[in-house]
TORMI-378820 format. One record per residue (C-alpha): residue number from 0; z, x, y. Coordinates in nm, 3 decimals. Each point is the difference from the previous one (the first is absolute). Example, Ala and Ser with C-alpha at 12.3 -4.5 7.8 and 13.67 -1.06 7.14 Angstrom:
2
<atom num="0" w="0.780" u="1.230" v="-0.450"/>
<atom num="1" w="-0.066" u="0.137" v="0.344"/>
END
This chain:
385
<atom num="0" w="0.000" u="0.004" v="-0.001"/>
<atom num="1" w="-0.038" u="0.081" v="0.356"/>
<atom num="2" w="0.334" u="-0.065" v="0.193"/>
<atom num="3" w="0.038" u="-0.011" v="0.371"/>
<atom num="4" w="0.347" u="0.032" v="0.147"/>
<atom num="5" w="0.116" u="-0.055" v="0.350"/>
<atom num="6" w="0.219" u="0.327" v="0.056"/>
<atom num="7" w="0.062" u="-0.035" v="0.373"/>
<atom num="8" w="0.372" u="-0.018" v="-0.063"/>
<atom num="9" w="-0.018" u="0.378" v="-0.090"/>
<atom num="10" w="-0.122" u="0.108" v="0.346"/>
<atom num="11" w="0.250" u="0.148" v="0.231"/>
<atom num="12" w="0.175" u="-0.260" v="0.230"/>
<atom num="13" w="-0.143" u="-0.292" v="-0.205"/>
<atom num="14" w="0.331" u="-0.172" v="0.059"/>
<atom num="15" w="0.180" u="-0.036" v="-0.335"/>
<atom num="16" w="0.143" u="0.292" v="-0.184"/>
<atom num="17" w="0.126" u="-0.219" v="-0.300"/>
<atom num="18" w="-0.352" u="-0.133" v="-0.064"/>
<atom num="19" w="-0.157" u="0.344" v="0.040"/>
<atom num="20" w="0.242" u="0.152" v="-0.250"/>
<atom num="21" w="-0.065" u="-0.278" v="-0.256"/>
<atom num="22" w="-0.377" u="0.018" v="0.039"/>
<atom num="23" w="-0.019" u="0.396" v="-0.033"/>
<atom num="24" w="0.242" u="-0.010" v="-0.302"/>
<atom num="25" w="-0.224" u="-0.264" v="-0.172"/>
<atom num="26" w="-0.317" u="0.173" v="0.064"/>
<atom num="27" w="0.144" u="0.324" v="-0.130"/>
<atom num="28" w="0.071" u="-0.172" v="-0.325"/>
<atom num="29" w="-0.324" u="-0.174" v="-0.013"/>
<atom num="30" w="-0.164" u="0.331" v="0.006"/>
<atom num="31" w="0.200" u="0.111" v="-0.308"/>
<atom num="32" w="-0.071" u="-0.320" v="-0.175"/>
<atom num="33" w="-0.365" u="-0.103" v="0.064"/>
<atom num="34" w="-0.264" u="0.239" v="-0.082"/>
<atom num="35" w="-0.293" u="-0.239" v="-0.032"/>
<atom num="36" w="-0.036" u="-0.185" v="0.330"/>
<atom num="37" w="-0.112" u="0.121" v="0.356"/>
<atom num="38" w="0.225" u="-0.042" v="0.292"/>
<atom num="39" w="-0.114" u="-0.038" v="0.360"/>
<atom num="40" w="0.293" u="0.048" v="0.250"/>
<atom num="41" w="-0.098" u="-0.168" v="0.332"/>
<atom num="42" w="0.182" u="0.086" v="0.327"/>
<atom num="43" w="-0.084" u="0.009" v="0.359"/>
<atom num="44" w="0.175" u="0.330" v="0.050"/>
<atom num="45" w="0.036" u="0.290" v="-0.231"/>
<atom num="46" w="0.335" u="0.018" v="-0.224"/>
<atom num="47" w="0.179" u="0.238" v="-0.187"/>
<atom num="48" w="-0.076" u="-0.054" v="-0.357"/>
<atom num="49" w="-0.156" u="0.267" v="-0.216"/>
<atom num="50" w="-0.166" u="-0.046" v="-0.339"/>
<atom num="51" w="-0.231" u="0.218" v="-0.219"/>
<atom num="52" w="-0.146" u="-0.290" v="-0.210"/>
<atom num="53" w="-0.369" u="-0.035" v="0.097"/>
<atom num="54" w="0.032" u="-0.354" v="-0.070"/>
<atom num="55" w="0.212" u="-0.046" v="0.323"/>
<atom num="56" w="-0.158" u="-0.017" v="0.332"/>
<atom num="57" w="0.118" u="-0.021" v="0.357"/>
<atom num="58" w="-0.199" u="-0.259" v="0.224"/>
<atom num="59" w="0.083" u="0.058" v="0.356"/>
<atom num="60" w="-0.120" u="-0.190" v="0.290"/>
<atom num="61" w="0.160" u="0.128" v="0.317"/>
<atom num="62" w="-0.247" u="-0.163" v="0.252"/>
<atom num="63" w="0.121" u="-0.356" v="-0.026"/>
<atom num="64" w="0.268" u="-0.091" v="0.270"/>
<atom num="65" w="0.345" u="-0.069" v="-0.119"/>
<atom num="66" w="-0.002" u="-0.328" v="0.175"/>
<atom num="67" w="-0.244" u="-0.125" v="-0.246"/>
<atom num="68" w="0.248" u="0.044" v="-0.283"/>
<atom num="69" w="-0.160" u="0.032" v="-0.356"/>
<atom num="70" w="-0.356" u="-0.020" v="0.128"/>
<atom num="71" w="-0.040" u="0.352" v="-0.104"/>
<atom num="72" w="0.031" u="-0.097" v="-0.363"/>
<atom num="73" w="-0.340" u="-0.177" v="0.032"/>
<atom num="74" w="-0.188" u="0.314" v="0.046"/>
<atom num="75" w="-0.107" u="0.167" v="-0.323"/>
<atom num="76" w="0.052" u="-0.306" v="-0.224"/>
<atom num="77" w="-0.360" u="-0.059" v="-0.068"/>
<atom num="78" w="-0.295" u="0.195" v="-0.113"/>
<atom num="79" w="-0.347" u="0.031" v="0.161"/>
<atom num="80" w="-0.118" u="-0.329" v="-0.157"/>
<atom num="81" w="0.305" u="-0.193" v="0.130"/>
<atom num="82" w="0.178" u="-0.025" v="-0.341"/>
<atom num="83" w="0.374" u="0.084" v="-0.032"/>
<atom num="84" w="0.081" u="0.344" v="-0.116"/>
<atom num="85" w="0.334" u="-0.122" v="-0.129"/>
<atom num="86" w="0.115" u="-0.186" v="-0.311"/>
<atom num="87" w="0.342" u="-0.073" v="0.137"/>
<atom num="88" w="0.193" u="0.057" v="0.329"/>
<atom num="89" w="0.373" u="0.049" v="0.037"/>
<atom num="90" w="0.148" u="-0.114" v="0.329"/>
<atom num="91" w="0.340" u="0.163" v="0.083"/>
<atom num="92" w="0.042" u="-0.190" v="0.333"/>
<atom num="93" w="-0.041" u="-0.370" v="-0.086"/>
<atom num="94" w="-0.353" u="-0.010" v="0.117"/>
<atom num="95" w="-0.352" u="0.060" v="-0.140"/>
<atom num="96" w="-0.289" u="0.168" v="0.199"/>
<atom num="97" w="-0.289" u="-0.198" v="0.117"/>
<atom num="98" w="-0.306" u="0.031" v="-0.218"/>
<atom num="99" w="0.136" u="-0.015" v="-0.355"/>
<atom num="100" w="-0.247" u="-0.175" v="-0.212"/>
<atom num="101" w="0.082" u="-0.295" v="-0.252"/>
<atom num="102" w="-0.050" u="0.265" v="-0.267"/>
<atom num="103" w="0.299" u="0.223" v="0.101"/>
<atom num="104" w="0.343" u="-0.059" v="-0.135"/>
<atom num="105" w="0.297" u="-0.031" v="0.241"/>
<atom num="106" w="0.351" u="0.116" v="-0.059"/>
<atom num="107" w="0.252" u="-0.006" v="0.273"/>
<atom num="108" w="0.346" u="0.139" v="0.010"/>
<atom num="109" w="0.273" u="-0.194" v="0.199"/>
<atom num="110" w="0.281" u="0.237" v="0.084"/>
<atom num="111" w="0.221" u="-0.278" v="0.176"/>
<atom num="112" w="-0.010" u="-0.311" v="0.202"/>
<atom num="113" w="0.219" u="0.110" v="0.285"/>
<atom num="114" w="-0.227" u="-0.157" v="0.257"/>
<atom num="115" w="0.064" u="-0.335" v="-0.169"/>
<atom num="116" w="0.377" u="0.013" v="-0.075"/>
<atom num="117" w="0.117" u="0.186" v="0.301"/>
<atom num="118" w="-0.280" u="-0.022" v="0.263"/>
<atom num="119" w="0.258" u="0.078" v="0.283"/>
<atom num="120" w="0.028" u="0.367" v="-0.136"/>
<atom num="121" w="-0.351" u="0.070" v="0.074"/>
<atom num="122" w="-0.231" u="0.016" v="0.319"/>
<atom num="123" w="-0.202" u="-0.299" v="0.071"/>
<atom num="124" w="-0.320" u="0.193" v="-0.051"/>
<atom num="125" w="0.095" u="0.101" v="-0.346"/>
<atom num="126" w="0.117" u="-0.359" v="-0.098"/>
<atom num="127" w="-0.344" u="-0.128" v="0.115"/>
<atom num="128" w="-0.198" u="0.259" v="-0.183"/>
<atom num="129" w="0.185" u="-0.078" v="-0.320"/>
<atom num="130" w="-0.034" u="-0.371" v="0.029"/>
<atom num="131" w="-0.371" u="0.026" v="0.058"/>
<atom num="132" w="-0.068" u="0.258" v="-0.273"/>
<atom num="133" w="0.247" u="-0.139" v="-0.275"/>
<atom num="134" w="-0.140" u="-0.335" v="-0.093"/>
<atom num="135" w="-0.344" u="0.134" v="-0.001"/>
<atom num="136" w="0.079" u="0.311" v="-0.207"/>
<atom num="137" w="0.206" u="-0.202" v="-0.266"/>
<atom num="138" w="-0.281" u="-0.267" v="-0.025"/>
<atom num="139" w="-0.260" u="0.263" v="-0.066"/>
<atom num="140" w="0.187" u="0.210" v="-0.247"/>
<atom num="141" w="-0.058" u="-0.022" v="-0.374"/>
<atom num="142" w="0.309" u="0.176" v="-0.090"/>
<atom num="143" w="0.330" u="0.030" v="0.241"/>
<atom num="144" w="0.240" u="0.295" v="-0.057"/>
<atom num="145" w="0.349" u="-0.083" v="0.117"/>
<atom num="146" w="0.264" u="0.278" v="0.009"/>
<atom num="147" w="0.300" u="-0.244" v="-0.090"/>
<atom num="148" w="0.075" u="-0.344" v="-0.144"/>
<atom num="149" w="0.140" u="-0.084" v="0.339"/>
<atom num="150" w="-0.342" u="0.047" v="0.168"/>
<atom num="151" w="-0.179" u="-0.178" v="-0.291"/>
<atom num="152" w="0.226" u="-0.307" v="0.067"/>
<atom num="153" w="-0.091" u="0.013" v="0.353"/>
<atom num="154" w="-0.370" u="0.002" v="-0.077"/>
<atom num="155" w="0.032" u="-0.291" v="-0.210"/>
<atom num="156" w="0.221" u="-0.213" v="0.230"/>
<atom num="157" w="-0.165" u="0.059" v="0.327"/>
<atom num="158" w="-0.383" u="0.058" v="-0.084"/>
<atom num="159" w="-0.035" u="-0.195" v="-0.323"/>
<atom num="160" w="-0.097" u="0.291" v="-0.202"/>
<atom num="161" w="0.013" u="-0.061" v="-0.370"/>
<atom num="162" w="0.230" u="0.220" v="-0.207"/>
<atom num="163" w="-0.294" u="0.104" v="-0.234"/>
<atom num="164" w="-0.163" u="0.170" v="0.288"/>
<atom num="165" w="0.286" u="0.226" v="0.059"/>
<atom num="166" w="0.105" u="0.313" v="-0.169"/>
<atom num="167" w="0.348" u="0.154" v="0.099"/>
<atom num="168" w="-0.064" u="0.385" v="0.042"/>
<atom num="169" w="0.355" u="0.142" v="0.065"/>
<atom num="170" w="-0.005" u="0.339" v="0.202"/>
<atom num="171" w="0.119" u="0.320" v="-0.169"/>
<atom num="172" w="0.211" u="0.292" v="0.080"/>
<atom num="173" w="-0.120" u="0.361" v="0.009"/>
<atom num="174" w="0.155" u="0.274" v="-0.210"/>
<atom num="175" w="0.077" u="0.175" v="0.340"/>
<atom num="176" w="0.314" u="-0.237" v="0.014"/>
<atom num="177" w="0.257" u="0.116" v="-0.244"/>
<atom num="178" w="0.357" u="0.095" v="0.021"/>
<atom num="179" w="0.083" u="0.341" v="0.142"/>
<atom num="180" w="0.309" u="0.182" v="0.094"/>
<atom num="181" w="0.135" u="-0.233" v="0.254"/>
<atom num="182" w="0.192" u="0.252" v="0.226"/>
<atom num="183" w="-0.313" u="0.237" v="-0.001"/>
<atom num="184" w="-0.212" u="-0.281" v="0.124"/>
<atom num="185" w="0.240" u="-0.116" v="0.255"/>
<atom num="186" w="0.043" u="0.343" v="0.150"/>
<atom num="187" w="-0.381" u="0.036" v="0.035"/>
<atom num="188" w="-0.036" u="-0.339" v="0.186"/>
<atom num="189" w="0.317" u="0.084" v="0.224"/>
<atom num="190" w="-0.161" u="0.341" v="0.092"/>
<atom num="191" w="-0.338" u="-0.124" v="0.062"/>
<atom num="192" w="0.081" u="-0.328" v="0.181"/>
<atom num="193" w="0.328" u="0.090" v="0.168"/>
<atom num="194" w="0.194" u="-0.244" v="-0.186"/>
<atom num="195" w="0.313" u="-0.030" v="-0.198"/>
<atom num="196" w="-0.014" u="0.124" v="-0.371"/>
<atom num="197" w="0.197" u="-0.318" v="-0.084"/>
<atom num="198" w="-0.246" u="-0.277" v="0.062"/>
<atom num="199" w="-0.132" u="-0.323" v="-0.126"/>
<atom num="200" w="-0.353" u="-0.083" v="0.080"/>
<atom num="201" w="-0.252" u="-0.278" v="0.064"/>
<atom num="202" w="-0.378" u="0.031" v="-0.004"/>
<atom num="203" w="-0.243" u="-0.235" v="0.191"/>
<atom num="204" w="-0.190" u="-0.061" v="0.309"/>
<atom num="205" w="0.219" u="-0.070" v="0.291"/>
<atom num="206" w="-0.078" u="-0.353" v="0.064"/>
<atom num="207" w="0.153" u="-0.364" v="-0.010"/>
<atom num="208" w="-0.078" u="-0.059" v="-0.357"/>
<atom num="209" w="0.191" u="0.284" v="-0.133"/>
<atom num="210" w="0.312" u="-0.144" v="0.121"/>
<atom num="211" w="0.147" u="0.327" v="0.115"/>
<atom num="212" w="0.238" u="-0.166" v="0.261"/>
<atom num="213" w="0.192" u="-0.155" v="-0.287"/>
<atom num="214" w="0.039" u="0.358" v="-0.153"/>
<atom num="215" w="0.118" u="0.140" v="0.326"/>
<atom num="216" w="0.253" u="-0.281" v="0.051"/>
<atom num="217" w="0.132" u="0.064" v="-0.356"/>
<atom num="218" w="0.053" u="0.373" v="0.115"/>
<atom num="219" w="0.217" u="-0.128" v="0.291"/>
<atom num="220" w="0.211" u="-0.210" v="-0.261"/>
<atom num="221" w="0.048" u="0.305" v="-0.203"/>
<atom num="222" w="0.094" u="0.224" v="0.297"/>
<atom num="223" w="0.247" u="-0.268" v="0.115"/>
<atom num="224" w="0.164" u="0.001" v="-0.339"/>
<atom num="225" w="0.062" u="0.375" v="0.000"/>
<atom num="226" w="-0.058" u="0.266" v="-0.256"/>
<atom num="227" w="-0.383" u="-0.030" v="0.002"/>
<atom num="228" w="-0.148" u="0.348" v="0.015"/>
<atom num="229" w="-0.379" u="-0.050" v="-0.070"/>
<atom num="230" w="-0.267" u="0.011" v="0.269"/>
<atom num="231" w="-0.289" u="-0.245" v="-0.035"/>
<atom num="232" w="-0.344" u="0.154" v="0.003"/>
<atom num="233" w="-0.296" u="-0.224" v="0.071"/>
<atom num="234" w="-0.350" u="0.143" v="-0.097"/>
<atom num="235" w="-0.305" u="-0.179" v="0.122"/>
<atom num="236" w="-0.241" u="-0.013" v="0.289"/>
<atom num="237" w="0.062" u="-0.219" v="0.305"/>
<atom num="238" w="-0.162" u="-0.320" v="-0.044"/>
<atom num="239" w="-0.050" u="-0.321" v="0.198"/>
<atom num="240" w="0.280" u="-0.150" v="0.200"/>
<atom num="241" w="0.253" u="0.264" v="-0.083"/>
<atom num="242" w="0.190" u="0.028" v="0.339"/>
<atom num="243" w="0.267" u="-0.239" v="-0.141"/>
<atom num="244" w="0.072" u="0.220" v="-0.295"/>
<atom num="245" w="0.061" u="0.306" v="0.224"/>
<atom num="246" w="0.204" u="-0.206" v="0.246"/>
<atom num="247" w="0.221" u="-0.122" v="-0.281"/>
<atom num="248" w="0.154" u="0.348" v="-0.056"/>
<atom num="249" w="0.146" u="0.007" v="0.357"/>
<atom num="250" w="0.104" u="-0.362" v="-0.024"/>
<atom num="251" w="0.188" u="0.062" v="-0.317"/>
<atom num="252" w="0.180" u="0.291" v="0.153"/>
<atom num="253" w="-0.168" u="0.260" v="-0.220"/>
<atom num="254" w="-0.161" u="0.328" v="0.076"/>
<atom num="255" w="-0.235" u="0.240" v="-0.189"/>
<atom num="256" w="0.277" u="0.141" v="-0.188"/>
<atom num="257" w="0.023" u="-0.336" v="-0.184"/>
<atom num="258" w="-0.371" u="-0.109" v="0.008"/>
<atom num="259" w="-0.288" u="0.231" v="0.041"/>
<atom num="260" w="-0.366" u="-0.085" v="0.000"/>
<atom num="261" w="-0.226" u="0.262" v="-0.159"/>
<atom num="262" w="-0.337" u="-0.149" v="0.076"/>
<atom num="263" w="-0.274" u="0.028" v="-0.278"/>
<atom num="264" w="0.115" u="0.242" v="-0.263"/>
<atom num="265" w="-0.277" u="0.210" v="-0.167"/>
<atom num="266" w="-0.094" u="-0.095" v="-0.352"/>
<atom num="267" w="0.150" u="0.317" v="-0.124"/>
<atom num="268" w="0.338" u="-0.057" v="0.121"/>
<atom num="269" w="0.035" u="-0.367" v="-0.118"/>
<atom num="270" w="0.119" u="0.112" v="-0.350"/>
<atom num="271" w="0.273" u="0.215" v="0.141"/>
<atom num="272" w="0.100" u="-0.268" v="0.250"/>
<atom num="273" w="0.058" u="-0.247" v="-0.281"/>
<atom num="274" w="0.157" u="0.241" v="-0.241"/>
<atom num="275" w="0.252" u="0.145" v="0.269"/>
<atom num="276" w="0.117" u="-0.356" v="0.109"/>
<atom num="277" w="0.326" u="-0.144" v="-0.106"/>
<atom num="278" w="-0.145" u="-0.353" v="0.014"/>
<atom num="279" w="-0.333" u="-0.155" v="0.087"/>
<atom num="280" w="0.020" u="-0.312" v="0.198"/>
<atom num="281" w="-0.290" u="-0.241" v="0.039"/>
<atom num="282" w="0.088" u="-0.305" v="0.211"/>
<atom num="283" w="-0.357" u="-0.139" v="0.050"/>
<atom num="284" w="-0.059" u="-0.360" v="0.067"/>
<atom num="285" w="-0.327" u="-0.020" v="-0.201"/>
<atom num="286" w="-0.194" u="0.253" v="-0.232"/>
<atom num="287" w="-0.318" u="-0.052" v="-0.203"/>
<atom num="288" w="0.156" u="0.261" v="-0.252"/>
<atom num="289" w="0.249" u="0.242" v="0.162"/>
<atom num="290" w="-0.135" u="0.356" v="-0.114"/>
<atom num="291" w="0.285" u="0.196" v="0.164"/>
<atom num="292" w="0.243" u="-0.180" v="-0.237"/>
<atom num="293" w="-0.183" u="0.117" v="-0.312"/>
<atom num="294" w="-0.024" u="0.355" v="0.150"/>
<atom num="295" w="0.367" u="0.014" v="0.082"/>
<atom num="296" w="0.119" u="-0.137" v="-0.364"/>
<atom num="297" w="-0.240" u="0.268" v="-0.163"/>
<atom num="298" w="0.184" u="0.264" v="0.214"/>
<atom num="299" w="0.321" u="-0.118" v="-0.160"/>
<atom num="300" w="0.142" u="-0.136" v="0.337"/>
<atom num="301" w="0.194" u="-0.345" v="-0.018"/>
<atom num="302" w="-0.166" u="-0.276" v="0.201"/>
<atom num="303" w="0.150" u="-0.269" v="0.221"/>
<atom num="304" w="-0.284" u="-0.256" v="0.102"/>
<atom num="305" w="-0.081" u="-0.355" v="0.116"/>
<atom num="306" w="-0.017" u="-0.272" v="-0.266"/>
<atom num="307" w="-0.331" u="-0.150" v="0.130"/>
<atom num="308" w="-0.370" u="-0.006" v="-0.073"/>
<atom num="309" w="-0.106" u="0.251" v="-0.259"/>
<atom num="310" w="0.297" u="0.228" v="0.034"/>
<atom num="311" w="0.192" u="-0.150" v="-0.294"/>
<atom num="312" w="-0.315" u="0.048" v="-0.225"/>
<atom num="313" w="0.013" u="0.382" v="0.081"/>
<atom num="314" w="0.365" u="0.066" v="-0.008"/>
<atom num="315" w="0.102" u="-0.229" v="-0.285"/>
<atom num="316" w="0.373" u="0.062" v="-0.086"/>
<atom num="317" w="-0.029" u="0.369" v="0.093"/>
<atom num="318" w="0.130" u="-0.058" v="0.371"/>
<atom num="319" w="0.234" u="-0.221" v="0.217"/>
<atom num="320" w="-0.203" u="-0.294" v="0.158"/>
<atom num="321" w="0.142" u="-0.172" v="0.308"/>
<atom num="322" w="-0.111" u="-0.249" v="0.264"/>
<atom num="323" w="-0.230" u="0.175" v="0.256"/>
<atom num="324" w="0.143" u="-0.158" v="0.319"/>
<atom num="325" w="0.360" u="0.093" v="-0.095"/>
<atom num="326" w="0.115" u="0.343" v="0.137"/>
<atom num="327" w="0.352" u="-0.042" v="-0.145"/>
<atom num="328" w="-0.137" u="-0.066" v="-0.338"/>
<atom num="329" w="-0.204" u="0.331" v="0.023"/>
<atom num="330" w="0.306" u="0.202" v="0.120"/>
<atom num="331" w="0.210" u="-0.147" v="-0.295"/>
<atom num="332" w="-0.273" u="0.103" v="-0.242"/>
<atom num="333" w="-0.030" u="0.346" v="0.131"/>
<atom num="334" w="0.371" u="0.066" v="0.006"/>
<atom num="335" w="0.049" u="-0.152" v="-0.347"/>
<atom num="336" w="-0.258" u="0.242" v="-0.150"/>
<atom num="337" w="0.154" u="0.311" v="0.185"/>
<atom num="338" w="0.356" u="-0.100" v="-0.109"/>
<atom num="339" w="-0.085" u="-0.092" v="-0.370"/>
<atom num="340" w="-0.112" u="0.320" v="-0.188"/>
<atom num="341" w="-0.070" u="-0.208" v="-0.315"/>
<atom num="342" w="-0.230" u="-0.257" v="0.148"/>
<atom num="343" w="-0.152" u="0.287" v="0.198"/>
<atom num="344" w="-0.105" u="0.192" v="-0.321"/>
<atom num="345" w="-0.084" u="-0.320" v="-0.181"/>
<atom num="346" w="-0.255" u="-0.126" v="0.283"/>
<atom num="347" w="-0.139" u="0.355" v="0.028"/>
<atom num="348" w="-0.085" u="0.003" v="-0.378"/>
<atom num="349" w="-0.119" u="-0.347" v="0.006"/>
<atom num="350" w="-0.249" u="0.072" v="0.290"/>
<atom num="351" w="-0.136" u="0.314" v="-0.196"/>
<atom num="352" w="-0.064" u="-0.216" v="-0.297"/>
<atom num="353" w="-0.140" u="-0.298" v="0.211"/>
<atom num="354" w="-0.262" u="0.246" v="0.178"/>
<atom num="355" w="-0.140" u="0.103" v="-0.334"/>
<atom num="356" w="-0.136" u="-0.357" v="-0.044"/>
<atom num="357" w="-0.232" u="0.052" v="0.299"/>
<atom num="358" w="-0.291" u="0.244" v="-0.033"/>
<atom num="359" w="-0.325" u="0.063" v="0.199"/>
<atom num="360" w="-0.185" u="0.014" v="-0.330"/>
<atom num="361" w="0.099" u="-0.355" v="-0.070"/>
<atom num="362" w="-0.111" u="-0.101" v="0.360"/>
<atom num="363" w="-0.330" u="0.172" v="-0.048"/>
<atom num="364" w="-0.072" u="-0.160" v="-0.338"/>
<atom num="365" w="0.065" u="-0.331" v="0.160"/>
<atom num="366" w="-0.240" u="0.081" v="0.285"/>
<atom num="367" w="-0.269" u="0.121" v="-0.263"/>
<atom num="368" w="0.022" u="-0.321" v="-0.206"/>
<atom num="369" w="-0.027" u="-0.207" v="0.314"/>
<atom num="370" w="-0.307" u="0.183" v="0.115"/>
<atom num="371" w="-0.173" u="-0.038" v="-0.331"/>
<atom num="372" w="0.081" u="-0.368" v="-0.026"/>
<atom num="373" w="-0.127" u="-0.074" v="0.351"/>
<atom num="374" w="-0.314" u="0.187" v="-0.084"/>
<atom num="375" w="-0.058" u="-0.207" v="-0.304"/>
<atom num="376" w="0.061" u="-0.330" v="0.194"/>
<atom num="377" w="-0.274" u="0.111" v="0.253"/>
<atom num="378" w="-0.233" u="0.061" v="-0.282"/>
<atom num="379" w="0.060" u="-0.332" v="-0.132"/>
<atom num="380" w="-0.049" u="-0.156" v="0.359"/>
<atom num="381" w="-0.331" u="0.184" v="0.018"/>
<atom num="382" w="-0.114" u="-0.094" v="-0.328"/>
<atom num="383" w="-0.027" u="0.358" v="-0.134"/>
<atom num="384" w="0.162" u="0.160" v="-0.280"/>
END
């Protein structure tokens, strides 16, 4: 088969580090698994992804203005006679390119429905873009890949998508995330980022949906109780509408000694950040999956997280789940873990065991199967074998 893939999320500054990491890891596994099909990776800009397989090709079209969205995908989709050069196309951003013929299978990955469930946590422009493209993309798709049961239920309830059209393809965790000597990792992070070696961490874009204000208020509760020695390190780029998050530190009477923003942490430092943390805390209001949870558990770090959306699917019984709007509950859970050595060790081990259930190979196999099924459906539509 000739498979087209929208890989714009891999471009620098594309806007979502989580989707980029998921796409990159899945493509790396597909290269290992699939030695028969040809892959055409479409992007408006160049991207950092190297491959030696002659069946894999970069298709770059930098001349199309960014304001025209995915129009760049249309270029190169047809041969000189106007026939499609592809058997199937994998849309990674809930929209298909213009110009795909009826004989081209369509697979779409839905990473989340945040624009539907929490529209107030996004810009008006982003909300409008998703609303316009989602209904069309889902209607056109032969197969839909969802990264959690939670997202799948949302597709059924809000778009009338039948369950037999959806495949759940959970994300995986890289072998880079593994238990390490905690003290050594903590000292590295402390030295590089000017932080305390006794720290807990949170990872995610600084934006309303990540609910970091609740976590900062939980830190205030812990400071008021006394005896809390750990600094909160927040790793992630500054996103939309973040001023209230930064202002909440002063409002809560905290300083950088209690809460420190690290900005975007390089990929090579993330395993050390997780492994050196005493706890990983994830108070998000909504997630399509929650990849940092999996990475923290694979690093042997106990987890305290919200009890909503897909998060319970990922954590299972390997962490403490609490209500996202309740800072006191987060504070209680964090203190309980740090004070109960038996519970701490139990959840650390459960997290390690849980993380082993999620692999990028399994993700890639789900994608490969969906691509083949969509191509077969397109051939049937086209009356060809």
